[in-house]
C-alpha positions as CSV (number, residue, x, y, z in Angstrom):
1,M,0.0,0.0,0.0
2,A,1.1,3.5,-0.7
3,M,2.4,5.4,2.3
4,S,0.7,8.6,3.3
5,R,2.6,11.9,3.4
6,A,1.9,12.2,7.1
7,R,3.3,8.7,7.8
8,R,6.4,9.3,5.6
9,A,7.0,12.6,7.4
10,E,6.8,10.8,10.8
11,L,9.3,8.2,9.6
12,Q,11.7,10.9,8.4
13,R,11.4,12.6,11.8
14,R,12.2,9.4,13.5
15,A,15.2,8.8,11.2
16,Q,16.5,12.3,12.1
17,E,16.2,11.6,15.8
18,I,18.1,8.3,15.3
19,R,20.8,10.1,13.3
20,I,21.3,12.8,15.9
21,A,21.4,10.4,18.8
22,R,23.9,8.1,17.0
23,Q,26.2,10.9,15.9
24,R,26.4,12.1,19.5
25,R,27.8,8.7,20.3
26,G,30.4,9.2,17.7
27,E,29.1,6.7,15.2
28,D,29.9,7.1,11.5
29,V,27.3,7.2,8.7
30,A,27.4,3.5,8.0
31,L,26.4,2.7,11.6
32,V,23.8,5.4,11.6
33,A,22.3,4.0,8.4
34,E,22.3,0.5,9.8
35,A,20.4,1.8,12.9
36,I,17.8,3.6,10.8
37,R,17.3,0.5,8.6
38,R,16.9,-1.7,11.6
39,E,14.5,0.5,13.5
40,I,12.5,1.8,10.5
41,P,12.2,-1.1,8.1
42,D,9.6,0.7,6.0
43,L,12.3,2.9,4.5
44,L,14.2,1.6,1.5
45,P,18.0,1.6,1.5
46,L,18.5,4.6,-0.8
47,E,16.4,6.9,1.3
48,V,18.0,5.5,4.5
49,R,21.4,6.5,3.3
50,R,20.4,10.0,2.5
51,L,18.7,10.4,5.9
52,A,21.8,8.9,7.6
53,N,23.9,11.6,6.0
54,G,21.4,14.3,7.1
55,W,21.1,15.5,3.5
56,S,18.1,17.0,1.7
57,R,17.3,15.8,-1.9
58,P,18.7,19.1,-3.4
59,Q,22.0,18.4,-1.6
60,V,22.2,15.0,-3.1
61,L,21.5,16.4,-6.6
62,A,24.2,19.0,-6.0
63,E,26.7,16.3,-5.1
64,I,25.9,14.3,-8.2
65,A,26.3,17.5,-10.3
66,R,29.7,18.1,-8.8
67,L,30.7,14.5,-9.5
68,Y,29.9,15.0,-13.2
69,E,31.5,18.4,-13.3
70,A,34.8,16.9,-12.0
71,E,34.8,14.6,-15.0
72,G,34.1,17.5,-17.4
73,L,30.6,16.3,-18.1
74,P,27.3,18.2,-18.1
75,A,25.2,17.5,-15.0
76,P,22.5,14.7,-15.5
77,G,18.9,15.8,-15.9
78,V,17.8,14.5,-12.5
79,N,15.4,16.5,-10.2
80,S,14.1,16.1,-6.7
81,A,10.9,14.4,-7.9
82,Q,12.8,11.7,-9.7
83,L,15.1,11.1,-6.7
84,C,12.0,10.9,-4.5
85,R,10.5,8.2,-6.8
86,W,13.8,6.3,-6.7
87,E,13.9,6.4,-3.0
88,H,10.3,5.2,-2.7
89,G,10.9,2.3,-5.1
90,E,8.4,3.6,-7.6
91,V,11.1,3.7,-10.4
92,T,14.5,2.2,-10.7
93,P,17.4,4.5,-11.8
94,N,19.4,3.4,-14.8
95,D,22.9,1.9,-14.3
96,E,24.7,5.2,-14.7
97,H,22.5,7.1,-12.2
98,A,22.8,4.2,-9.8
99,A,26.6,4.2,-10.0
100,A,26.6,8.0,-9.5
101,L,24.4,7.7,-6.4
102,A,26.7,5.0,-5.1
103,K,29.8,7.1,-5.6
104,V,28.2,10.1,-3.9
105,Y,27.3,8.0,-0.8
106,G,30.6,6.1,-0.9
107,V,29.0,2.6,-1.1
108,S,28.2,0.0,-3.7
109,P,25.0,0.2,-5.7
110,K,24.0,-3.1,-4.1
111,E,24.1,-1.5,-0.6
112,L,21.6,1.0,-1.9
113,G,19.3,-1.6,-3.4
114,L,20.2,-0.5,-6.9
115,P,21.4,-2.2,-10.1
116,S,25.2,-2.7,-10.1
117,N,27.3,-1.9,-13.2
118,P,30.8,-0.9,-12.3
119,W,31.4,0.4,-15.9
120,A,28.7,3.0,-15.7
121,T,30.2,5.5,-13.1
122,P,31.6,8.9,-14.1
123,A,34.8,7.9,-12.3
124,R,35.3,4.8,-14.5
125,R,38.7,4.0,-15.9
126,P,39.6,1.0,-17.9
127,S,41.4,-1.7,-15.8
128,A,44.9,-2.9,-16.8
129,G,43.7,-6.4,-17.5
130,R,40.8,-5.4,-19.8
131,R,41.4,-5.4,-23.6
132,R,41.6,-1.8,-24.8
133,A,39.7,-1.0,-28.0
134,T,40.1,2.2,-30.0
135,T,37.2,4.1,-31.5
136,V,37.9,6.8,-34.1
137,T,35.9,10.0,-34.3
138,R,37.0,12.2,-37.1
139,D,40.7,13.0,-36.3
140,R,40.4,12.0,-32.6
141,E,41.3,8.6,-31.2
142,I,39.3,7.6,-28.1
143,E,41.6,5.3,-26.1
144,G,39.8,2.5,-24.5
145,D,36.0,1.8,-24.6
146,D,35.1,4.0,-21.6
147,P,31.5,5.2,-22.3
148,M,32.0,8.3,-20.2
149,R,35.1,9.2,-22.1
150,R,33.3,8.6,-25.4
151,R,30.3,10.8,-24.3
152,T,32.6,13.6,-23.2
153,L,34.4,13.7,-26.5
154,L,31.1,13.5,-28.4
155,A,29.7,16.4,-26.4
156,A,32.8,18.5,-27.1
157,A,32.7,17.6,-30.7
158,G,29.2,18.8,-31.1
159,L,29.5,22.2,-29.4
160,S,28.8,25.1,-31.8
161,I,29.7,27.9,-29.4
162,P,33.5,28.4,-29.1
163,W,34.7,28.5,-25.5
164,S,36.3,31.9,-26.3
165,L,32.9,33.5,-26.8
166,L,31.6,32.2,-23.5
167,Q,34.8,33.4,-21.8
168,R,34.4,36.8,-23.4
169,F,30.9,37.1,-22.0
170,D,32.1,36.2,-18.5
171,D,34.9,38.8,-18.8
172,A,32.3,41.4,-19.8
173,L,30.2,40.6,-16.7
174,A,33.2,41.2,-14.6
175,L,34.4,44.3,-16.5
176,P,31.6,45.7,-18.7
177,A,32.8,46.7,-22.2
178,E,32.6,50.3,-23.3
179,P,29.9,50.8,-25.9
180,E,31.1,50.7,-29.5
181,R,29.3,54.0,-30.1
182,A,26.7,56.2,-28.6
183,E,23.2,55.0,-29.5
184,G,19.7,56.1,-28.8
185,L,17.0,54.0,-27.2
186,S,15.4,53.1,-30.6
187,D,18.8,51.7,-31.7
188,V,19.0,49.6,-28.6
189,R,15.5,48.3,-29.1
190,Q,16.4,47.4,-32.7
191,R,19.4,45.5,-31.6
192,L,17.5,43.7,-28.9
193,Q,14.8,42.8,-31.4
194,E,17.5,41.3,-33.7
195,A,19.0,39.4,-30.7
196,R,15.6,37.9,-30.0
197,R,15.3,36.9,-33.6
198,Q,18.6,35.1,-33.3
199,Y,17.3,33.3,-30.2
200,D,14.2,32.3,-32.0
201,V,16.1,30.7,-34.9
202,S,18.6,29.3,-32.3
203,A,21.6,31.1,-33.8
204,L,23.4,30.9,-30.5
205,P,27.0,31.5,-31.5
206,T,26.1,34.7,-33.2
207,L,23.8,35.7,-30.3
208,V,26.5,35.0,-27.7
209,A,29.1,36.9,-29.6
210,G,26.8,40.0,-29.8
211,L,25.4,40.1,-26.3
212,P,28.3,41.9,-24.5
213,G,28.1,44.7,-27.0
214,L,24.3,44.9,-26.6
215,L,24.5,45.0,-22.8
216,A,27.2,47.7,-23.0
217,M,25.1,49.8,-25.4
218,A,21.9,49.4,-23.4
219,K,23.6,50.3,-20.1
220,A,25.1,53.4,-21.5
221,C,21.8,54.5,-23.0
222,A,19.9,53.8,-19.8
223,E,22.4,55.7,-17.7
224,K,22.3,58.7,-20.0
225,A,18.5,58.9,-20.4
226,D,17.6,57.7,-16.9
227,T,14.1,56.9,-17.9
228,Q,11.7,54.1,-17.0
229,E,11.8,52.8,-20.6
230,G,15.6,52.8,-20.7
231,W,16.0,50.8,-17.5
232,A,13.3,48.4,-18.6
233,V,15.0,47.8,-21.9
234,L,18.3,47.1,-20.2
235,A,16.6,44.6,-17.9
236,S,15.1,42.9,-21.0
237,C,18.7,42.6,-22.4
238,Y,19.8,40.9,-19.2
239,N,16.8,38.6,-19.2
240,L,17.6,37.5,-22.7
241,S,21.2,36.9,-21.6
242,T,19.9,34.7,-18.8
243,D,17.8,32.6,-21.1
244,V,20.8,32.1,-23.4
245,L,23.4,31.3,-20.7
246,N,21.0,28.9,-18.9
247,K,20.2,27.1,-22.1
248,V,23.9,26.4,-22.8
249,G,24.6,25.4,-19.2
250,K,26.5,28.5,-18.0
251,K,24.4,28.7,-14.9
252,D,26.8,30.7,-12.7
253,S,26.9,33.4,-15.3
254,A,23.2,33.2,-15.9
255,T,22.6,33.8,-12.2
256,I,24.6,37.0,-12.4
257,T,22.6,38.2,-15.4
258,A,19.3,37.3,-13.7
259,D,20.2,39.3,-10.6
260,R,21.2,42.3,-12.7
261,G,17.9,42.0,-14.6
262,V,16.0,42.2,-11.4
263,I,18.0,45.2,-10.2
264,Y,17.4,47.2,-13.4
265,A,13.8,46.2,-13.7
266,Q,13.2,47.5,-10.1
267,R,14.9,50.7,-11.0
268,S,12.6,51.1,-14.0
269,G,9.5,50.7,-11.9
270,D,7.8,49.0,-14.9
271,A,5.5,46.2,-13.7
272,V,6.0,44.0,-16.7
273,A,9.8,44.4,-16.7
274,M,9.9,43.4,-13.0
275,A,7.7,40.4,-13.7
276,A,9.8,39.3,-16.6
277,S,13.0,39.6,-14.5
278,A,11.3,37.6,-11.7
279,R,10.7,34.8,-14.3
280,A,14.4,34.8,-15.1
281,M,15.4,34.7,-11.5
282,G,12.8,32.0,-10.7
283,M,14.1,29.9,-13.5
284,M,17.6,30.1,-12.1
285,L,16.5,29.2,-8.6
286,R,14.7,26.1,-9.9
287,G,17.9,25.2,-11.8
288,F,19.8,25.1,-8.5
289,G,17.2,23.0,-6.8
290,R,15.6,25.8,-4.9
291,N,12.1,24.8,-6.1
292,E,10.0,26.2,-3.3
293,L,11.7,29.6,-3.3
294,A,11.5,29.6,-7.1
295,A,7.7,28.9,-7.0
296,Q,7.2,31.6,-4.4
297,T,9.2,34.2,-6.5
298,L,7.3,33.4,-9.6
299,M,3.8,33.3,-8.0
300,R,4.4,36.6,-6.2
301,A,5.3,38.2,-9.5
302,A,2.3,36.6,-11.2
303,G,0.0,37.9,-8.5
304,R,1.2,41.4,-8.8
305,L,0.8,41.3,-12.6
306,D,-2.7,39.8,-12.3
307,A,-3.7,42.6,-10.0
308,L,-3.2,45.0,-12.9
309,G,-6.0,43.2,-14.8
310,L,-3.8,41.8,-17.6
311,R,-5.1,44.6,-19.8
312,T,-2.4,44.4,-22.5
313,A,-1.0,41.6,-24.5
314,R,2.4,42.3,-23.0
315,E,1.1,41.8,-19.5
316,A,-0.8,38.6,-20.4
317,D,2.2,37.1,-22.2
318,V,4.5,37.6,-19.2
319,Y,1.8,36.3,-16.9
320,V,1.5,33.1,-18.9
321,R,5.2,32.5,-18.9
322,L,5.3,33.1,-15.1
323,M,2.6,30.6,-14.5
324,C,4.3,28.0,-16.7
325,A,7.6,28.5,-14.9
326,A,5.9,28.3,-11.5
327,A,4.2,25.1,-12.5
328,Y,7.6,23.6,-13.5
329,A,9.2,24.7,-10.2
330,T,6.2,23.4,-8.2
331,C,6.3,20.1,-10.1
332,S,10.1,19.8,-9.6
333,G,9.4,20.1,-5.9
334,G,7.0,17.1,-6.0
335,D,3.6,19.0,-5.7
336,R,1.8,17.5,-8.6
337,E,-1.7,18.8,-7.8
338,R,-0.7,22.4,-7.4
339,A,1.5,22.3,-10.5
340,F,-1.3,21.3,-12.7
341,E,-3.6,23.9,-11.1
342,Q,-0.9,26.5,-12.1
343,I,-0.6,25.2,-15.7
344,A,-4.4,25.2,-16.0
345,E,-4.4,28.9,-15.0
346,A,-1.7,29.5,-17.7
347,E,-3.9,27.9,-20.3
348,R,-6.8,30.1,-19.2
349,A,-4.7,33.2,-19.7
350,A,-3.2,31.9,-22.9
351,R,-6.5,31.7,-24.6
352,R,-6.5,35.5,-24.8
353,L,-3.3,35.5,-26.8
354,A,-3.0,34.4,-30.4
355,G,-0.8,31.4,-30.7
356,A,0.1,31.1,-27.0
357,L,-1.8,28.0,-26.2
358,P,0.6,25.4,-27.8
359,F,3.4,27.0,-25.8
360,V,1.5,26.2,-22.6
361,K,0.4,22.7,-23.8
362,S,4.1,21.7,-24.3
363,F,4.6,22.3,-20.6
364,H,2.4,19.2,-19.9
365,I,5.2,17.1,-21.4
366,T,7.8,18.9,-19.2
367,L,5.7,18.4,-16.0
368,H,5.0,14.8,-16.5
369,T,8.6,14.1,-17.3
370,A,9.7,16.0,-14.1
371,L,7.3,13.8,-12.2
372,G,9.0,10.7,-13.6
373,D,6.0,9.6,-15.7
374,P,7.2,9.5,-19.3
375,G,4.2,7.7,-20.5
376,A,1.9,10.5,-19.5
377,A,4.4,13.0,-21.0
378,L,4.2,11.2,-24.4
379,H,0.4,11.1,-24.2
380,A,0.3,14.8,-23.6
381,G,2.5,15.4,-26.6
382,R,0.4,13.4,-29.0
383,P,-1.9,16.3,-30.2
384,L,1.0,18.7,-30.5
385,R,2.5,19.3,-34.0
386,E,5.6,21.2,-34.9
387,E,3.6,23.5,-37.2
388,M,1.8,24.8,-34.2
389,Y,5.0,26.6,-33.2
390,P,6.1,29.8,-35.0
391,T,9.9,29.6,-34.5
392,P,12.6,27.0,-35.1
393,E,13.6,27.2,-31.5
394,R,10.1,26.3,-30.3
395,R,9.7,23.5,-32.8
396,A,13.0,22.0,-31.8
397,R,12.1,22.3,-28.1
398,L,9.0,20.3,-28.7
399,H,11.1,17.5,-30.2
400,T,13.8,17.7,-27.4
401,N,11.0,17.5,-24.7
402,L,9.7,14.4,-26.4
403,A,13.2,13.0,-26.7
404,V,13.7,13.2,-23.0
405,A,10.3,11.5,-22.4
406,W,11.2,8.7,-24.9
407,W,14.5,8.2,-23.2
408,L,13.0,7.9,-19.8
409,Q,10.5,5.5,-21.3
410,G,13.4,3.3,-22.5
411,E,12.8,3.8,-26.2
412,P,16.2,4.6,-27.7
413,E,15.1,4.5,-31.4
414,Q,12.3,7.0,-30.8
415,T,14.7,9.1,-28.7
416,A,17.2,9.3,-31.6
417,G,14.4,10.1,-34.0
418,A,13.2,13.0,-31.9
419,L,16.7,14.4,-31.5
420,L,17.2,14.3,-35.2
421,S,13.9,16.1,-35.8
422,A,15.0,18.8,-33.3
423,Y,18.4,19.0,-35.0
424,R,16.8,19.6,-38.4
425,H,14.9,22.7,-37.0
426,A,17.6,24.1,-34.7
427,P,21.0,22.3,-34.4
428,S,22.0,24.3,-31.3
429,E,19.1,22.8,-29.3
430,V,20.9,19.4,-29.6
431,R,24.5,20.5,-29.7
432,D,24.6,23.2,-27.0
433,R,22.1,22.1,-24.3
434,P,23.9,20.0,-21.7
435,T,20.9,17.8,-20.9
436,I,20.3,17.0,-24.5
437,R,24.0,16.4,-25.3
438,R,24.0,14.0,-22.3
439,I,21.2,11.9,-23.8
440,A,22.9,11.9,-27.2
441,G,26.0,10.6,-25.4
442,D,24.0,7.9,-23.6
443,L,22.6,6.8,-26.9
444,V,26.1,6.5,-28.4
445,V,27.2,4.4,-25.4
446,S,24.2,2.1,-25.2
447,R,23.1,1.8,-28.8
448,P,26.1,2.7,-31.0
449,R,25.0,0.6,-34.0
450,M,21.4,1.8,-34.1
451,S,20.7,3.6,-37.4
452,G,19.3,6.7,-35.9
453,V,22.2,7.0,-33.5
454,Q,24.7,6.6,-36.3
455,E,23.0,9.4,-38.1
456,L,23.0,11.5,-35.0
457,V,26.7,11.0,-34.5
458,K,27.3,12.0,-38.2
459,V,25.5,15.3,-37.9
460,L,27.2,16.2,-34.7
461,E,30.6,15.4,-36.1
462,R,29.8,17.2,-39.3
463,A,29.0,20.3,-37.3
464,S,32.3,20.3,-35.3
């Protein structure tokens, strides 16, 4: 029988009491875990080990991310809801995730009640006694058959944004560039519009290259004019930067741009600018596992905007995006009921805007995937067609969302097909998003001879 929330909360309190009492006796984590397992047999080993460490789920996810980062890999697409389902035995993590959890906790997968595959961990290295094969990718030789090494090189091969561009952007955040020339607000708006067009067609290298100059120009213009409109436009430039940096996995830099967007939006006093900047900040909070705080930030901004009556299309559009982002954060925190209430409200508001409803509908795929229910995610995606979406970026995002769901469903062929469809619309959505690159790498490791995977490797190599 399913355990009630109240019952589970009580067991967690008991586990915390056991941990504190045992630690006071000087016992290590292994002994604490054994005591919790013995005294609370209703808890499964994976949850027992987390509670024995005194960690929250976001802390576990942060440790996993650090493990991958140490190997030069993008963090895996795992959230608190998925970890919760693993801990409760509702879903079994794949071999790689099981190995990562085992390494984080310093035990074997078997001790966590998980599948054991010693060749799936990010720390894997070929043993001296194992035959070493060589795989050739363009001009590179991959020594050994280490799947993590192969995925790392595949990801690097597919990147379309030179590292120098990303470094230049970071440098500009630390020491803002001088504007190339004095421009008026209309010129800044025009350049911002062009930058948004580049985002819509997923021309990310060109966009990243131009953002430092756009920010410098917008800042100089805002400081010179010191008007509500000028500061609001500057905030919009930082919000766009946040979207781009977050998309390509530069979360630390994206957090800086989100914060500056909030500051300049508040200085403008423009309600829509402040709401849009709150969306960017909420997105970053969710990305760092601060789901509850993210949802509160987003819902507060949505409430203030709703109080204005959503009289303009601009207000309604930002409100819809806030509610979608809030639903995602709420869902990532495990509150299914409230998340779908929020997405229903987003749908209600979207009906007032031409073409906005498909954008909201695609979030049903995201929410079900975040809840670890890929079957429901794929069902939600059935009525959606790429022609419903006006930009290449949105059409590609539909396919990458479906690819994630297919992968979680254990359907590699459909996953590869969805990734190829996304690539045809917007290559950067496959090459430059860490989560999607990771899935592509997993496909190469697990199904290297599958026709769709071979085609995927070819297009990634061709782009490098």
